[in-house]
Backbone bond lengths (Angstrom), bond angles and torsions (degrees), N, CA, C in turn:
res aa  C-N    CA-C-N  psi(-1)  N-CA   C-N-CA  omega(-1)  CA-C   N-CA-C  phi
1 M - - - 1.435 - - 1.514 112.68 -
2 I 1.303 115.98 -32.45 1.453 118.51 -179.38 1.522 109.68 -65.87
3 K 1.346 116.08 -35.61 1.462 119.23 179.79 1.519 111.41 -63.43
4 T 1.296 117.53 -42.09 1.466 120.30 -178.43 1.516 111.73 -70.87
5 A 1.307 117.96 -27.33 1.458 120.86 178.94 1.524 110.57 -76.75
6 L 1.305 117.76 -30.34 1.465 121.13 -179.80 1.519 112.24 -80.65
7 L 1.290 118.23 -27.02 1.455 121.69 -175.32 1.527 112.43 -57.28
8 P 1.337 120.81 -49.60 1.470 118.61 179.14 1.537 112.24 -64.41
9 A 1.337 118.40 -33.12 1.476 120.41 179.64 1.514 110.46 -68.81
10 V 1.312 117.96 -41.38 1.466 121.95 179.32 1.520 109.63 -66.05
11 A 1.333 117.49 -43.08 1.463 121.06 -179.90 1.520 110.51 -62.72
12 T 1.321 117.97 -41.33 1.464 121.88 179.26 1.525 110.30 -65.05
13 A 1.321 117.29 -41.83 1.470 121.04 179.98 1.517 110.62 -63.84
14 M 1.339 116.93 -38.02 1.465 120.35 179.71 1.519 110.87 -68.04
15 M 1.332 117.17 -38.60 1.470 119.81 179.33 1.528 110.66 -67.69
16 L 1.318 116.72 -39.65 1.463 119.47 179.38 1.518 111.06 -68.91
17 A 1.314 117.88 -34.24 1.471 120.92 178.68 1.511 110.35 -64.47
18 G 1.347 117.05 -33.00 1.457 120.25 178.19 1.515 111.91 -69.76
19 C 1.322 118.28 -21.62 1.465 122.16 -179.91 1.525 112.86 -87.40
20 M 1.309 117.25 -9.80 1.472 120.02 -177.74 1.523 109.88 -75.87
21 P 1.330 117.38 148.36 1.466 119.04 177.97 1.536 110.24 -66.89
22 A 1.306 113.73 152.97 1.465 119.43 179.29 1.525 109.44 -64.81
23 P 1.330 117.65 145.05 1.468 118.84 179.01 1.522 110.57 -63.97
24 Q 1.313 115.37 141.58 1.460 121.26 179.72 1.529 109.51 -79.50
25 P 1.343 117.83 141.62 1.470 119.00 177.25 1.527 109.89 -68.15
26 A 1.305 114.78 153.58 1.466 120.21 178.64 1.521 109.02 -62.57
27 P 1.331 117.06 144.62 1.474 118.67 179.29 1.528 110.40 -63.42
28 A 1.304 114.81 147.89 1.471 120.54 179.84 1.523 109.01 -65.83
29 P 1.327 117.08 141.80 1.469 118.57 178.83 1.528 110.39 -64.26
30 A 1.315 114.39 150.09 1.469 120.09 178.64 1.519 108.99 -65.06
31 P 1.320 117.28 145.72 1.465 118.39 178.54 1.527 110.32 -60.99
32 A 1.308 114.95 144.63 1.465 120.28 -179.09 1.523 109.97 -65.03
33 A 1.318 114.57 141.60 1.468 119.52 177.86 1.526 108.91 -67.46
34 P 1.305 117.55 142.97 1.465 118.95 179.10 1.525 110.57 -63.65
35 V 1.300 115.61 142.96 1.461 121.75 179.09 1.520 107.77 -78.50
36 P 1.350 117.41 124.97 1.469 118.32 -179.88 1.528 110.01 -66.29
37 T 1.273 114.68 141.65 1.464 120.09 178.27 1.516 109.23 -111.14
38 A 1.306 115.14 155.89 1.462 120.45 179.18 1.524 109.03 -70.41
39 P 1.315 116.94 147.04 1.456 118.44 177.37 1.524 109.66 -65.79
40 P 1.309 116.63 152.37 1.462 118.42 -179.88 1.527 110.55 -63.41
41 P 1.334 117.20 147.64 1.464 119.18 -179.07 1.524 111.40 -65.56
42 V 1.309 114.78 147.44 1.455 121.18 178.26 1.527 107.48 -87.69
43 A 1.291 116.39 131.92 1.459 120.39 -177.73 1.521 110.69 -60.98
44 G 1.320 116.72 130.78 1.460 121.80 175.95 1.509 115.08 86.63
45 V 1.336 119.12 -4.74 1.459 121.31 -179.06 1.523 107.96 -129.03
46 S 1.317 116.59 125.06 1.462 118.48 175.24 1.516 109.57 -156.51
47 G 1.320 115.61 135.27 1.453 124.26 171.49 1.505 116.04 42.36
48 L 1.311 115.84 -120.05 1.452 121.38 -173.15 1.527 113.27 -72.39
49 E 1.313 118.11 -15.39 1.462 119.30 179.98 1.522 112.13 -64.98
50 E 1.332 117.26 -18.36 1.462 120.63 178.82 1.524 111.23 -72.66
51 R 1.328 117.41 -24.01 1.460 121.40 -177.18 1.526 110.15 -77.90
52 Q 1.301 114.66 149.99 1.451 119.60 177.26 1.530 109.00 -68.41
53 P 1.302 118.94 134.07 1.462 119.66 -177.83 1.529 112.36 -73.84
54 D 1.311 116.29 129.70 1.463 125.57 171.05 1.527 115.28 48.00
55 L 1.326 117.38 47.36 1.467 120.02 175.89 1.527 111.47 -67.73
56 C 1.326 117.19 -25.38 1.461 120.07 -176.81 1.530 112.48 -85.83
57 G 1.323 117.59 -10.86 1.458 120.35 -179.43 1.524 113.22 80.48
58 A 1.313 117.67 32.14 1.466 121.87 -178.38 1.523 112.36 -60.20
59 K 1.319 117.85 -29.36 1.471 120.98 -178.74 1.531 111.80 -62.92
60 E 1.332 116.43 -24.75 1.468 120.12 -179.95 1.532 112.35 -68.22
61 Y 1.342 117.08 -15.78 1.461 120.77 -174.11 1.530 112.83 -112.25
62 T 1.329 117.92 14.26 1.469 120.53 -177.88 1.531 112.68 -64.68
63 Q 1.330 118.67 -20.49 1.463 119.60 178.45 1.529 111.87 -67.00
64 Y 1.356 116.98 -13.30 1.464 120.43 -179.74 1.533 112.75 -92.19
65 L 1.328 117.39 -1.92 1.460 119.67 176.01 1.522 109.30 -59.68
66 S 1.292 116.97 140.89 1.478 126.10 -177.93 1.522 113.02 73.16
67 Q 1.327 118.14 1.72 1.466 121.28 176.47 1.535 108.89 -85.96
68 P 1.322 118.45 157.29 1.471 120.28 176.84 1.535 110.83 -61.91
69 G 1.324 116.52 147.84 1.454 121.27 179.49 1.519 112.94 -61.00
70 S 1.318 117.76 -22.35 1.465 121.07 -179.92 1.526 111.88 -66.24
71 V 1.315 118.56 -18.32 1.461 121.50 180.00 1.533 111.62 -72.34
72 I 1.320 118.05 -18.78 1.470 121.52 -176.85 1.524 110.84 -60.04
73 S 1.311 117.53 -41.16 1.472 119.74 -178.26 1.525 111.98 -69.95
74 T 1.303 119.08 -16.29 1.474 122.07 -179.56 1.527 112.66 -95.67
75 I 1.317 117.97 -4.74 1.470 121.29 -177.41 1.520 111.26 -68.81
76 G 1.317 117.66 -30.87 1.463 121.09 -177.59 1.513 111.98 82.78
77 L 1.326 116.97 40.74 1.465 121.18 -179.39 1.526 110.66 -67.24
78 T 1.314 115.95 134.29 1.463 120.92 174.99 1.521 110.27 -104.57
79 K 1.329 116.65 -8.77 1.464 122.26 178.22 1.521 109.10 -93.90
80 E 1.326 114.77 162.61 1.463 119.72 174.25 1.523 108.38 -68.41
81 Y 1.329 116.09 139.52 1.457 120.00 177.94 1.519 109.66 -143.84
82 R 1.323 114.62 164.79 1.459 121.87 179.53 1.523 107.53 -137.81
83 V 1.334 115.59 141.28 1.456 121.62 175.74 1.528 106.84 -112.35
84 V 1.328 116.17 124.61 1.458 121.22 -179.93 1.525 107.84 -110.72
85 E 1.332 115.02 114.62 1.456 121.30 178.85 1.533 109.96 -66.87
86 H 1.322 116.14 159.84 1.462 121.29 176.38 1.525 108.73 -59.99
87 R 1.310 116.65 126.08 1.458 124.34 -177.77 1.526 112.63 59.23
88 G 1.310 116.67 22.43 1.458 120.60 178.52 1.518 111.21 -81.11
89 I 1.300 116.28 165.46 1.455 122.01 178.17 1.519 108.13 -87.74
90 E 1.309 115.13 127.41 1.460 120.40 -179.05 1.523 109.70 -115.46
91 P 1.332 117.70 124.19 1.474 119.21 176.05 1.528 109.85 -59.01
92 Q 1.313 116.26 150.52 1.460 120.79 -174.97 1.524 113.53 -95.19
93 D 1.317 118.18 17.38 1.459 119.43 175.43 1.525 108.48 -80.38
94 Y 1.307 115.75 127.31 1.466 121.05 -176.09 1.513 110.00 -101.22
95 D 1.313 116.68 126.56 1.461 123.35 175.26 1.523 106.86 -127.96
96 P 1.323 118.65 107.74 1.462 120.63 -175.60 1.522 113.42 -64.37
97 N 1.335 117.99 -13.78 1.465 120.92 -179.51 1.528 112.89 -96.20
98 R 1.327 117.93 -2.72 1.464 121.88 -178.68 1.530 109.65 -94.14
99 I 1.324 116.09 136.08 1.461 121.96 176.60 1.533 107.77 -87.95
100 V 1.330 116.18 134.42 1.463 121.12 179.71 1.529 108.06 -117.88
101 F 1.332 114.75 121.23 1.459 121.67 175.41 1.524 106.82 -101.18
102 R 1.325 117.44 122.92 1.466 121.72 179.39 1.528 108.38 -108.54
103 L 1.340 114.15 130.40 1.462 120.22 -176.56 1.528 110.61 -101.85
104 D 1.329 115.91 149.84 1.460 120.63 175.88 1.530 109.52 -90.00
105 A 1.327 116.64 -174.67 1.469 121.33 -176.53 1.518 112.25 -62.72
106 A 1.326 117.43 -27.11 1.466 121.35 179.72 1.528 112.31 -85.42
107 G 1.343 117.61 -3.96 1.460 121.03 179.98 1.519 113.80 88.15
108 N 1.324 116.40 12.07 1.467 120.87 178.12 1.526 110.23 -94.72
109 I 1.318 116.32 152.08 1.475 121.68 179.49 1.527 107.90 -71.44
110 N 1.327 116.80 119.45 1.464 118.57 179.16 1.523 112.88 -116.36
111 N 1.348 117.62 -4.82 1.456 120.41 177.33 1.525 108.87 -159.85
112 I 1.318 116.08 140.29 1.465 122.43 176.35 1.517 106.64 -132.25
113 D 1.328 115.76 122.41 1.459 119.32 178.13 1.530 109.90 -150.37
114 C 1.312 115.53 -174.30 1.461 120.60 -179.23 1.527 108.82 -98.95
115 G 1.297 115.89 150.91 1.455 118.31 176.45 1.463 110.60 159.95
């Protein structure tokens, strides 16, 4: 009996479903925003060339290249300086008057520059 009672309800639901409007397609996605590109390079100016060369006087300390990093404290520097360990984290503040000693994996000075 339950089957016969459901049959007219199912038939009515099927007829009404045929009268419903067709589902609308999903709206097309918005076009992708253009990817910003870097401005073209300016002739004659690039990267580090904009900085003043050797304002900190790093060339005066080249005799300490390949020396242990412990020698830095004995140099008697009166200027601000920074020691950057091998694979160490270096702050990105640039000071053209500061001397930067960079150490290699063995702890020896392998580069001296300004920054």
